[in-house]
mmCIF entry with sequence, helices, sheets and N, C-alpha, C, O atoms, coordinates in Angstrom:
data_MODEL
# 
_entry.id   MODEL 
# 
_entity.id                         1 
_entity.type                       polymer 
_entity.pdbx_number_of_molecules   1 
# 
_entity_poly.entity_id                      1 
_entity_poly.type                           'polypeptide(L)' 
_entity_poly.nstd_linkage                   no 
_entity_poly.nstd_monomer                   no 
_entity_poly.pdbx_seq_one_letter_code       MKAKAIRERGILVCIPILGNLLIAIHDIRGRSIPGGYLDSMKSLSEWNM 
_entity_poly.pdbx_seq_one_letter_code_can   MKAKAIRERGILVCIPILGNLLIAIHDIRGRSIPGGYLDSMKSLSEWNM 
_entity_poly.pdbx_strand_id                 A 
# 
loop_
_entity_poly_seq.entity_id 
_entity_poly_seq.num 
_entity_poly_seq.mon_id 
_entity_poly_seq.hetero 
1 1  MET n 
1 2  LYS n 
1 3  ALA n 
1 4  LYS n 
1 5  ALA n 
1 6  ILE n 
1 7  ARG n 
1 8  GLU n 
1 9  ARG n 
1 10 GLY n 
1 11 ILE n 
1 12 LEU n 
1 13 VAL n 
1 14 CYS n 
1 15 ILE n 
1 16 PRO n 
1 17 ILE n 
1 18 LEU n 
1 19 GLY n 
1 20 ASN n 
1 21 LEU n 
1 22 LEU n 
1 23 ILE n 
1 24 ALA n 
1 25 ILE n 
1 26 HIS n 
1 27 ASP n 
1 28 ILE n 
1 29 ARG n 
1 30 GLY n 
1 31 ARG n 
1 32 SER n 
1 33 ILE n 
1 34 PRO n 
1 35 GLY n 
1 36 GLY n 
1 37 TYR n 
1 38 LEU n 
1 39 ASP n 
1 40 SER n 
1 41 MET n 
1 42 LYS n 
1 43 SER n 
1 44 LEU n 
1 45 SER n 
1 46 GLU n 
1 47 TRP n 
1 48 ASN n 
1 49 MET n 
# 
_struct_asym.id          A 
_struct_asym.entity_id   1 
# 
loop_
_struct_conf.conf_type_id 
_struct_conf.id 
_struct_conf.pdbx_PDB_helix_id 
_struct_conf.beg_label_comp_id 
_struct_conf.beg_label_asym_id 
_struct_conf.beg_label_seq_id 
_struct_conf.pdbx_beg_PDB_ins_code 
_struct_conf.end_label_comp_id 
_struct_conf.end_label_asym_id 
_struct_conf.end_label_seq_id 
_struct_conf.pdbx_end_PDB_ins_code 
_struct_conf.beg_auth_comp_id 
_struct_conf.beg_auth_asym_id 
_struct_conf.beg_auth_seq_id 
_struct_conf.end_auth_comp_id 
_struct_conf.end_auth_asym_id 
_struct_conf.end_auth_seq_id 
_struct_conf.pdbx_PDB_helix_class 
_struct_conf.details 
_struct_conf.pdbx_PDB_helix_length 
HELX_P HELX_P1 AA1 LYS A 2  ? SER A 32 ? LYS A 2  SER A 32 1 ? 31 
HELX_P HELX_P2 AA2 GLY A 36 ? ASN A 48 ? GLY A 36 ASN A 48 1 ? 13 
# 
_struct_conf_type.id          HELX_P 
_struct_conf_type.criteria    ? 
_struct_conf_type.reference   ? 
# 
loop_
_atom_site.group_PDB 
_atom_site.id 
_atom_site.type_symbol 
_atom_site.label_atom_id 
_atom_site.label_alt_id 
_atom_site.label_comp_id 
_atom_site.label_asym_id 
_atom_site.label_entity_id 
_atom_site.label_seq_id 
_atom_site.pdbx_PDB_ins_code 
_atom_site.Cartn_x 
_atom_site.Cartn_y 
_atom_site.Cartn_z 
_atom_site.occupancy 
_atom_site.B_iso_or_equiv 
_atom_site.pdbx_formal_charge 
_atom_site.auth_seq_id 
_atom_site.auth_comp_id 
_atom_site.auth_asym_id 
_atom_site.auth_atom_id 
_atom_site.pdbx_PDB_model_num 
ATOM 1   N N  . MET A 1 1  ? 9.581   26.822  -9.445  1.00 0.00 ? 1  MET A N  1 
ATOM 2   C CA . MET A 1 1  ? 10.621  26.097  -8.710  1.00 0.00 ? 1  MET A CA 1 
ATOM 3   C C  . MET A 1 1  ? 9.902   25.593  -7.319  1.00 0.00 ? 1  MET A C  1 
ATOM 4   O O  . MET A 1 1  ? 9.934   24.425  -6.934  1.00 0.00 ? 1  MET A O  1 
ATOM 5   N N  . LYS A 1 2  ? 9.321   26.554  -6.706  1.00 0.00 ? 2  LYS A N  1 
ATOM 6   C CA . LYS A 1 2  ? 8.765   26.198  -5.414  1.00 0.00 ? 2  LYS A CA 1 
ATOM 7   C C  . LYS A 1 2  ? 7.551   25.218  -5.540  1.00 0.00 ? 2  LYS A C  1 
ATOM 8   O O  . LYS A 1 2  ? 7.330   24.348  -4.698  1.00 0.00 ? 2  LYS A O  1 
ATOM 9   N N  . ALA A 1 3  ? 6.796   25.415  -6.627  1.00 0.00 ? 3  ALA A N  1 
ATOM 10  C CA . ALA A 1 3  ? 5.660   24.462  -6.850  1.00 0.00 ? 3  ALA A CA 1 
ATOM 11  C C  . ALA A 1 3  ? 6.125   23.023  -7.071  1.00 0.00 ? 3  ALA A C  1 
ATOM 12  O O  . ALA A 1 3  ? 5.505   22.068  -6.603  1.00 0.00 ? 3  ALA A O  1 
ATOM 13  N N  . LYS A 1 4  ? 7.277   22.895  -7.826  1.00 0.00 ? 4  LYS A N  1 
ATOM 14  C CA . LYS A 1 4  ? 7.782   21.600  -8.122  1.00 0.00 ? 4  LYS A CA 1 
ATOM 15  C C  . LYS A 1 4  ? 8.230   20.910  -6.799  1.00 0.00 ? 4  LYS A C  1 
ATOM 16  O O  . LYS A 1 4  ? 7.977   19.727  -6.572  1.00 0.00 ? 4  LYS A O  1 
ATOM 17  N N  . ALA A 1 5  ? 8.894   21.698  -5.962  1.00 0.00 ? 5  ALA A N  1 
ATOM 18  C CA . ALA A 1 5  ? 9.307   21.118  -4.667  1.00 0.00 ? 5  ALA A CA 1 
ATOM 19  C C  . ALA A 1 5  ? 8.082   20.660  -3.821  1.00 0.00 ? 5  ALA A C  1 
ATOM 20  O O  . ALA A 1 5  ? 8.117   19.585  -3.222  1.00 0.00 ? 5  ALA A O  1 
ATOM 21  N N  . ILE A 1 6  ? 7.102   21.405  -3.782  1.00 0.00 ? 6  ILE A N  1 
ATOM 22  C CA . ILE A 1 6  ? 5.852   21.044  -3.067  1.00 0.00 ? 6  ILE A CA 1 
ATOM 23  C C  . ILE A 1 6  ? 5.253   19.829  -3.605  1.00 0.00 ? 6  ILE A C  1 
ATOM 24  O O  . ILE A 1 6  ? 4.831   18.950  -2.853  1.00 0.00 ? 6  ILE A O  1 
ATOM 25  N N  . ARG A 1 7  ? 5.193   19.734  -4.986  1.00 0.00 ? 7  ARG A N  1 
ATOM 26  C CA . ARG A 1 7  ? 4.569   18.593  -5.638  1.00 0.00 ? 7  ARG A CA 1 
ATOM 27  C C  . ARG A 1 7  ? 5.422   17.335  -5.294  1.00 0.00 ? 7  ARG A C  1 
ATOM 28  O O  . ARG A 1 7  ? 4.845   16.296  -4.977  1.00 0.00 ? 7  ARG A O  1 
ATOM 29  N N  . GLU A 1 8  ? 6.754   17.400  -5.346  1.00 0.00 ? 8  GLU A N  1 
ATOM 30  C CA . GLU A 1 8  ? 7.635   16.306  -5.064  1.00 0.00 ? 8  GLU A CA 1 
ATOM 31  C C  . GLU A 1 8  ? 7.382   15.877  -3.591  1.00 0.00 ? 8  GLU A C  1 
ATOM 32  O O  . GLU A 1 8  ? 7.263   14.684  -3.312  1.00 0.00 ? 8  GLU A O  1 
ATOM 33  N N  . ARG A 1 9  ? 7.305   16.801  -2.699  1.00 0.00 ? 9  ARG A N  1 
ATOM 34  C CA . ARG A 1 9  ? 7.022   16.492  -1.346  1.00 0.00 ? 9  ARG A CA 1 
ATOM 35  C C  . ARG A 1 9  ? 5.779   15.802  -1.057  1.00 0.00 ? 9  ARG A C  1 
ATOM 36  O O  . ARG A 1 9  ? 5.700   14.895  -0.228  1.00 0.00 ? 9  ARG A O  1 
ATOM 37  N N  . GLY A 1 10 ? 4.667   16.302  -1.846  1.00 0.00 ? 10 GLY A N  1 
ATOM 38  C CA . GLY A 1 10 ? 3.400   15.698  -1.772  1.00 0.00 ? 10 GLY A CA 1 
ATOM 39  C C  . GLY A 1 10 ? 3.391   14.275  -2.198  1.00 0.00 ? 10 GLY A C  1 
ATOM 40  O O  . GLY A 1 10 ? 2.724   13.446  -1.578  1.00 0.00 ? 10 GLY A O  1 
ATOM 41  N N  . ILE A 1 11 ? 4.164   13.937  -3.315  1.00 0.00 ? 11 ILE A N  1 
ATOM 42  C CA . ILE A 1 11 ? 4.224   12.631  -3.743  1.00 0.00 ? 11 ILE A CA 1 
ATOM 43  C C  . ILE A 1 11 ? 4.890   11.755  -2.700  1.00 0.00 ? 11 ILE A C  1 
ATOM 44  O O  . ILE A 1 11 ? 4.453   10.626  -2.475  1.00 0.00 ? 11 ILE A O  1 
ATOM 45  N N  . LEU A 1 12 ? 5.975   12.267  -2.037  1.00 0.00 ? 12 LEU A N  1 
ATOM 46  C CA . LEU A 1 12 ? 6.722   11.439  -1.089  1.00 0.00 ? 12 LEU A CA 1 
ATOM 47  C C  . LEU A 1 12 ? 5.817   11.227  0.160   1.00 0.00 ? 12 LEU A C  1 
ATOM 48  O O  . LEU A 1 12 ? 5.953   10.231  0.871   1.00 0.00 ? 12 LEU A O  1 
ATOM 49  N N  . VAL A 1 13 ? 4.962   12.117  0.388   1.00 0.00 ? 13 VAL A N  1 
ATOM 50  C CA . VAL A 1 13 ? 4.064   11.932  1.567   1.00 0.00 ? 13 VAL A CA 1 
ATOM 51  C C  . VAL A 1 13 ? 2.968   10.950  1.229   1.00 0.00 ? 13 VAL A C  1 
ATOM 52  O O  . VAL A 1 13 ? 2.573   10.149  2.076   1.00 0.00 ? 13 VAL A O  1 
ATOM 53  N N  . CYS A 1 14 ? 2.446   10.997  -0.049  1.00 0.00 ? 14 CYS A N  1 
ATOM 54  C CA . CYS A 1 14 ? 1.357   10.100  -0.439  1.00 0.00 ? 14 CYS A CA 1 
ATOM 55  C C  . CYS A 1 14 ? 1.810   8.565   -0.526  1.00 0.00 ? 14 CYS A C  1 
ATOM 56  O O  . CYS A 1 14 ? 1.011   7.664   -0.273  1.00 0.00 ? 14 CYS A O  1 
ATOM 57  N N  . ILE A 1 15 ? 3.117   8.324   -0.893  1.00 0.00 ? 15 ILE A N  1 
ATOM 58  C CA . ILE A 1 15 ? 3.513   6.977   -1.042  1.00 0.00 ? 15 ILE A CA 1 
ATOM 59  C C  . ILE A 1 15 ? 3.250   6.110   0.177   1.00 0.00 ? 15 ILE A C  1 
ATOM 60  O O  . ILE A 1 15 ? 2.538   5.112   0.073   1.00 0.00 ? 15 ILE A O  1 
ATOM 61  N N  . PRO A 1 16 ? 3.814   6.468   1.348   1.00 0.00 ? 16 PRO A N  1 
ATOM 62  C CA . PRO A 1 16 ? 3.635   5.769   2.602   1.00 0.00 ? 16 PRO A CA 1 
ATOM 63  C C  . PRO A 1 16 ? 2.174   5.572   2.970   1.00 0.00 ? 16 PRO A C  1 
ATOM 64  O O  . PRO A 1 16 ? 1.748   4.506   3.413   1.00 0.00 ? 16 PRO A O  1 
ATOM 65  N N  . ILE A 1 17 ? 1.387   6.707   2.756   1.00 0.00 ? 17 ILE A N  1 
ATOM 66  C CA . ILE A 1 17 ? -0.014  6.621   3.083   1.00 0.00 ? 17 ILE A CA 1 
ATOM 67  C C  . ILE A 1 17 ? -0.767  5.589   2.201   1.00 0.00 ? 17 ILE A C  1 
ATOM 68  O O  . ILE A 1 17 ? -1.615  4.847   2.696   1.00 0.00 ? 17 ILE A O  1 
ATOM 69  N N  . LEU A 1 18 ? -0.454  5.557   0.936   1.00 0.00 ? 18 LEU A N  1 
ATOM 70  C CA . LEU A 1 18 ? -1.026  4.577   -0.010  1.00 0.00 ? 18 LEU A CA 1 
ATOM 71  C C  . LEU A 1 18 ? -0.563  3.161   0.405   1.00 0.00 ? 18 LEU A C  1 
ATOM 72  O O  . LEU A 1 18 ? -1.347  2.212   0.393   1.00 0.00 ? 18 LEU A O  1 
ATOM 73  N N  . GLY A 1 19 ? 0.656   3.051   0.752   1.00 0.00 ? 19 GLY A N  1 
ATOM 74  C CA . GLY A 1 19 ? 1.174   1.779   1.291   1.00 0.00 ? 19 GLY A CA 1 
ATOM 75  C C  . GLY A 1 19 ? 0.483   1.280   2.490   1.00 0.00 ? 19 GLY A C  1 
ATOM 76  O O  . GLY A 1 19 ? 0.120   0.106   2.564   1.00 0.00 ? 19 GLY A O  1 
ATOM 77  N N  . ASN A 1 20 ? 0.294   2.119   3.416   1.00 0.00 ? 20 ASN A N  1 
ATOM 78  C CA . ASN A 1 20 ? -0.422  1.742   4.652   1.00 0.00 ? 20 ASN A CA 1 
ATOM 79  C C  . ASN A 1 20 ? -1.857  1.376   4.377   1.00 0.00 ? 20 ASN A C  1 
ATOM 80  O O  . ASN A 1 20 ? -2.397  0.447   4.976   1.00 0.00 ? 20 ASN A O  1 
ATOM 81  N N  . LEU A 1 21 ? -2.502  2.137   3.432   1.00 0.00 ? 21 LEU A N  1 
ATOM 82  C CA . LEU A 1 21 ? -3.896  1.781   3.043   1.00 0.00 ? 21 LEU A CA 1 
ATOM 83  C C  . LEU A 1 21 ? -3.970  0.379   2.471   1.00 0.00 ? 21 LEU A C  1 
ATOM 84  O O  . LEU A 1 21 ? -4.843  -0.416  2.816   1.00 0.00 ? 21 LEU A O  1 
ATOM 85  N N  . LEU A 1 22 ? -2.996  0.093   1.556   1.00 0.00 ? 22 LEU A N  1 
ATOM 86  C CA . LEU A 1 22 ? -2.951  -1.306  0.946   1.00 0.00 ? 22 LEU A CA 1 
ATOM 87  C C  . LEU A 1 22 ? -2.858  -2.339  1.991   1.00 0.00 ? 22 LEU A C  1 
ATOM 88  O O  . LEU A 1 22 ? -3.600  -3.320  1.980   1.00 0.00 ? 22 LEU A O  1 
ATOM 89  N N  . ILE A 1 23 ? -1.902  -2.126  2.952   1.00 0.00 ? 23 ILE A N  1 
ATOM 90  C CA . ILE A 1 23 ? -1.676  -3.099  4.025   1.00 0.00 ? 23 ILE A CA 1 
ATOM 91  C C  . ILE A 1 23 ? -2.895  -3.194  4.852   1.00 0.00 ? 23 ILE A C  1 
ATOM 92  O O  . ILE A 1 23 ? -3.235  -4.305  5.259   1.00 0.00 ? 23 ILE A O  1 
ATOM 93  N N  . ALA A 1 24 ? -3.573  -2.169  5.136   1.00 0.00 ? 24 ALA A N  1 
ATOM 94  C CA . ALA A 1 24 ? -4.829  -2.198  5.950   1.00 0.00 ? 24 ALA A CA 1 
ATOM 95  C C  . ALA A 1 24 ? -5.896  -2.944  5.225   1.00 0.00 ? 24 ALA A C  1 
ATOM 96  O O  . ALA A 1 24 ? -6.620  -3.687  5.887   1.00 0.00 ? 24 ALA A O  1 
ATOM 97  N N  . ILE A 1 25 ? -6.079  -2.829  3.920   1.00 0.00 ? 25 ILE A N  1 
ATOM 98  C CA . ILE A 1 25 ? -7.050  -3.449  3.111   1.00 0.00 ? 25 ILE A CA 1 
ATOM 99  C C  . ILE A 1 25 ? -6.784  -4.927  3.179   1.00 0.00 ? 25 ILE A C  1 
ATOM 100 O O  . ILE A 1 25 ? -7.680  -5.728  3.444   1.00 0.00 ? 25 ILE A O  1 
ATOM 101 N N  . HIS A 1 26 ? -5.533  -5.284  2.934   1.00 0.00 ? 26 HIS A N  1 
ATOM 102 C CA . HIS A 1 26 ? -5.109  -6.784  2.916   1.00 0.00 ? 26 HIS A CA 1 
ATOM 103 C C  . HIS A 1 26 ? -5.354  -7.349  4.261   1.00 0.00 ? 26 HIS A C  1 
ATOM 104 O O  . HIS A 1 26 ? -5.801  -8.486  4.406   1.00 0.00 ? 26 HIS A O  1 
ATOM 105 N N  . ASP A 1 27 ? -5.044  -6.507  5.315   1.00 0.00 ? 27 ASP A N  1 
ATOM 106 C CA . ASP A 1 27 ? -5.298  -6.978  6.743   1.00 0.00 ? 27 ASP A CA 1 
ATOM 107 C C  . ASP A 1 27 ? -6.724  -7.300  6.916   1.00 0.00 ? 27 ASP A C  1 
ATOM 108 O O  . ASP A 1 27 ? -7.040  -8.394  7.383   1.00 0.00 ? 27 ASP A O  1 
ATOM 109 N N  . ILE A 1 28 ? -7.610  -6.430  6.577   1.00 0.00 ? 28 ILE A N  1 
ATOM 110 C CA . ILE A 1 28 ? -9.066  -6.622  6.753   1.00 0.00 ? 28 ILE A CA 1 
ATOM 111 C C  . ILE A 1 28 ? -9.511  -7.877  5.993   1.00 0.00 ? 28 ILE A C  1 
ATOM 112 O O  . ILE A 1 28 ? -10.237 -8.708  6.539   1.00 0.00 ? 28 ILE A O  1 
ATOM 113 N N  . ARG A 1 29 ? -9.079  -8.013  4.746   1.00 0.00 ? 29 ARG A N  1 
ATOM 114 C CA . ARG A 1 29 ? -9.414  -9.137  3.883   1.00 0.00 ? 29 ARG A CA 1 
ATOM 115 C C  . ARG A 1 29 ? -8.920  -10.400 4.501   1.00 0.00 ? 29 ARG A C  1 
ATOM 116 O O  . ARG A 1 29 ? -9.611  -11.418 4.457   1.00 0.00 ? 29 ARG A O  1 
ATOM 117 N N  . GLY A 1 30 ? -7.747  -10.375 5.075   1.00 0.00 ? 30 GLY A N  1 
ATOM 118 C CA . GLY A 1 30 ? -7.160  -11.545 5.690   1.00 0.00 ? 30 GLY A CA 1 
ATOM 119 C C  . GLY A 1 30 ? -7.903  -12.014 6.874   1.00 0.00 ? 30 GLY A C  1 
ATOM 120 O O  . GLY A 1 30 ? -8.026  -13.211 7.132   1.00 0.00 ? 30 GLY A O  1 
ATOM 121 N N  . ARG A 1 31 ? -8.423  -11.020 7.627   1.00 0.00 ? 31 ARG A N  1 
ATOM 122 C CA . ARG A 1 31 ? -9.217  -11.471 8.880   1.00 0.00 ? 31 ARG A CA 1 
ATOM 123 C C  . ARG A 1 31 ? -10.573 -11.988 8.500   1.00 0.00 ? 31 ARG A C  1 
ATOM 124 O O  . ARG A 1 31 ? -11.086 -12.896 9.154   1.00 0.00 ? 31 ARG A O  1 
ATOM 125 N N  . SER A 1 32 ? -11.181 -11.435 7.451   1.00 0.00 ? 32 SER A N  1 
ATOM 126 C CA . SER A 1 32 ? -12.575 -11.792 7.179   1.00 0.00 ? 32 SER A CA 1 
ATOM 127 C C  . SER A 1 32 ? -12.631 -13.096 6.290   1.00 0.00 ? 32 SER A C  1 
ATOM 128 O O  . SER A 1 32 ? -13.646 -13.793 6.287   1.00 0.00 ? 32 SER A O  1 
ATOM 129 N N  . ILE A 1 33 ? -11.589 -13.392 5.585   1.00 0.00 ? 33 ILE A N  1 
ATOM 130 C CA . ILE A 1 33 ? -11.506 -14.682 4.739   1.00 0.00 ? 33 ILE A CA 1 
ATOM 131 C C  . ILE A 1 33 ? -10.382 -15.573 5.332   1.00 0.00 ? 33 ILE A C  1 
ATOM 132 O O  . ILE A 1 33 ? -9.220  -15.168 5.362   1.00 0.00 ? 33 ILE A O  1 
ATOM 133 N N  . PRO A 1 34 ? -10.739 -16.771 5.795   1.00 0.00 ? 34 PRO A N  1 
ATOM 134 C CA . PRO A 1 34 ? -9.683  -17.678 6.288   1.00 0.00 ? 34 PRO A CA 1 
ATOM 135 C C  . PRO A 1 34 ? -8.722  -17.971 5.119   1.00 0.00 ? 34 PRO A C  1 
ATOM 136 O O  . PRO A 1 34 ? -9.188  -18.279 4.022   1.00 0.00 ? 34 PRO A O  1 
ATOM 137 N N  . GLY A 1 35 ? -7.430  -17.885 5.316   1.00 0.00 ? 35 GLY A N  1 
ATOM 138 C CA . GLY A 1 35 ? -6.406  -18.132 4.339   1.00 0.00 ? 35 GLY A CA 1 
ATOM 139 C C  . GLY A 1 35 ? -6.319  -16.933 3.395   1.00 0.00 ? 35 GLY A C  1 
ATOM 140 O O  . GLY A 1 35 ? -5.452  -16.953 2.522   1.00 0.00 ? 35 GLY A O  1 
ATOM 141 N N  . GLY A 1 36 ? -7.124  -15.923 3.499   1.00 0.00 ? 36 GLY A N  1 
ATOM 142 C CA . GLY A 1 36 ? -7.081  -14.854 2.568   1.00 0.00 ? 36 GLY A CA 1 
ATOM 143 C C  . GLY A 1 36 ? -5.855  -14.018 2.774   1.00 0.00 ? 36 GLY A C  1 
ATOM 144 O O  . GLY A 1 36 ? -5.350  -13.427 1.820   1.00 0.00 ? 36 GLY A O  1 
ATOM 145 N N  . TYR A 1 37 ? -5.335  -13.943 4.035   1.00 0.00 ? 37 TYR A N  1 
ATOM 146 C CA . TYR A 1 37 ? -4.198  -13.159 4.426   1.00 0.00 ? 37 TYR A CA 1 
ATOM 147 C C  . TYR A 1 37 ? -2.953  -13.640 3.633   1.00 0.00 ? 37 TYR A C  1 
ATOM 148 O O  . TYR A 1 37 ? -2.192  -12.853 3.070   1.00 0.00 ? 37 TYR A O  1 
ATOM 149 N N  . LEU A 1 38 ? -2.799  -14.986 3.628   1.00 0.00 ? 38 LEU A N  1 
ATOM 150 C CA . LEU A 1 38 ? -1.588  -15.542 2.983   1.00 0.00 ? 38 LEU A CA 1 
ATOM 151 C C  . LEU A 1 38 ? -1.695  -15.327 1.474   1.00 0.00 ? 38 LEU A C  1 
ATOM 152 O O  . LEU A 1 38 ? -0.680  -15.128 0.807   1.00 0.00 ? 38 LEU A O  1 
ATOM 153 N N  . ASP A 1 39 ? -2.926  -15.367 0.925   1.00 0.00 ? 39 ASP A N  1 
ATOM 154 C CA . ASP A 1 39 ? -3.101  -15.152 -0.512  1.00 0.00 ? 39 ASP A CA 1 
ATOM 155 C C  . ASP A 1 39 ? -2.837  -13.674 -0.800  1.00 0.00 ? 39 ASP A C  1 
ATOM 156 O O  . ASP A 1 39 ? -2.252  -13.389 -1.846  1.00 0.00 ? 39 ASP A O  1 
ATOM 157 N N  . SER A 1 40 ? -3.194  -12.778 -0.016  1.00 0.00 ? 40 SER A N  1 
ATOM 158 C CA . SER A 1 40 ? -2.918  -11.382 -0.293  1.00 0.00 ? 40 SER A CA 1 
ATOM 159 C C  . SER A 1 40 ? -1.504  -11.130 -0.129  1.00 0.00 ? 40 SER A C  1 
ATOM 160 O O  . SER A 1 40 ? -0.953  -10.358 -0.913  1.00 0.00 ? 40 SER A O  1 
ATOM 161 N N  . MET A 1 41 ? -0.830  -11.708 0.828   1.00 0.00 ? 41 MET A N  1 
ATOM 162 C CA . MET A 1 41 ? 0.657   -11.511 0.976   1.00 0.00 ? 41 MET A CA 1 
ATOM 163 C C  . MET A 1 41 ? 1.312   -12.039 -0.276  1.00 0.00 ? 41 MET A C  1 
ATOM 164 O O  . MET A 1 41 ? 2.235   -11.400 -0.781  1.00 0.00 ? 41 MET A O  1 
ATOM 165 N N  . LYS A 1 42 ? 0.853   -13.262 -0.849  1.00 0.00 ? 42 LYS A N  1 
ATOM 166 C CA . LYS A 1 42 ? 1.526   -13.798 -1.996  1.00 0.00 ? 42 LYS A CA 1 
ATOM 167 C C  . LYS A 1 42 ? 1.311   -12.900 -3.221  1.00 0.00 ? 42 LYS A C  1 
ATOM 168 O O  . LYS A 1 42 ? 2.220   -12.708 -4.028  1.00 0.00 ? 42 LYS A O  1 
ATOM 169 N N  . SER A 1 43 ? 0.106   -12.360 -3.345  1.00 0.00 ? 43 SER A N  1 
ATOM 170 C CA . SER A 1 43 ? -0.161  -11.347 -4.425  1.00 0.00 ? 43 SER A CA 1 
ATOM 171 C C  . SER A 1 43 ? 0.599   -10.101 -4.355  1.00 0.00 ? 43 SER A C  1 
ATOM 172 O O  . SER A 1 43 ? 1.003   -9.526  -5.366  1.00 0.00 ? 43 SER A O  1 
ATOM 173 N N  . LEU A 1 44 ? 0.820   -9.623  -3.003  1.00 0.00 ? 44 LEU A N  1 
ATOM 174 C CA . LEU A 1 44 ? 1.570   -8.480  -2.763  1.00 0.00 ? 44 LEU A CA 1 
ATOM 175 C C  . LEU A 1 44 ? 3.021   -8.663  -3.273  1.00 0.00 ? 44 LEU A C  1 
ATOM 176 O O  . LEU A 1 44 ? 3.574   -7.819  -3.978  1.00 0.00 ? 44 LEU A O  1 
ATOM 177 N N  . SER A 1 45 ? 3.636   -9.884  -2.853  1.00 0.00 ? 45 SER A N  1 
ATOM 178 C CA . SER A 1 45 ? 5.026   -10.090 -3.127  1.00 0.00 ? 45 SER A CA 1 
ATOM 179 C C  . SER A 1 45 ? 5.131   -10.287 -4.718  1.00 0.00 ? 45 SER A C  1 
ATOM 180 O O  . SER A 1 45 ? 6.164   -9.906  -5.270  1.00 0.00 ? 45 SER A O  1 
ATOM 181 N N  . GLU A 1 46 ? 4.203   -10.810 -5.402  1.00 0.00 ? 46 GLU A N  1 
ATOM 182 C CA . GLU A 1 46 ? 4.224   -11.025 -6.822  1.00 0.00 ? 46 GLU A CA 1 
ATOM 183 C C  . GLU A 1 46 ? 4.097   -9.595  -7.530  1.00 0.00 ? 46 GLU A C  1 
ATOM 184 O O  . GLU A 1 46 ? 4.702   -9.317  -8.565  1.00 0.00 ? 46 GLU A O  1 
ATOM 185 N N  . TRP A 1 47 ? 3.284   -8.763  -6.887  1.00 0.00 ? 47 TRP A N  1 
ATOM 186 C CA . TRP A 1 47 ? 3.136   -7.415  -7.392  1.00 0.00 ? 47 TRP A CA 1 
ATOM 187 C C  . TRP A 1 47 ? 4.422   -6.614  -7.270  1.00 0.00 ? 47 TRP A C  1 
ATOM 188 O O  . TRP A 1 47 ? 4.732   -5.792  -8.132  1.00 0.00 ? 47 TRP A O  1 
ATOM 189 N N  . ASN A 1 48 ? 5.128   -6.842  -6.259  1.00 0.00 ? 48 ASN A N  1 
ATOM 190 C CA . ASN A 1 48 ? 6.421   -6.074  -5.950  1.00 0.00 ? 48 ASN A CA 1 
ATOM 191 C C  . ASN A 1 48 ? 7.490   -6.575  -6.980  1.00 0.00 ? 48 ASN A C  1 
ATOM 192 O O  . ASN A 1 48 ? 8.374   -5.790  -7.324  1.00 0.00 ? 48 ASN A O  1 
ATOM 193 N N  . MET A 1 49 ? 7.454   -7.729  -7.443  1.00 0.00 ? 49 MET A N  1 
ATOM 194 C CA . MET A 1 49 ? 8.481   -8.253  -8.379  1.00 0.00 ? 49 MET A CA 1 
ATOM 195 C C  . MET A 1 49 ? 8.346   -7.743  -9.823  1.00 0.00 ? 49 MET A C  1 
ATOM 196 O O  . MET A 1 49 ? 9.143   -8.111  -10.685 1.00 0.00 ? 49 MET A O  1 
# 
């Protein structure tokens, strides 16, 4: 019972961290490639649908 709660909490903690990582990667790509930021935002919104 306790292990399951810890695992679920771990997943909940990991999701925002992974989300922030994705945003940071897209941010870096957007800065290094002109127009890359808009492309990455487009692919992110397509990925979410």
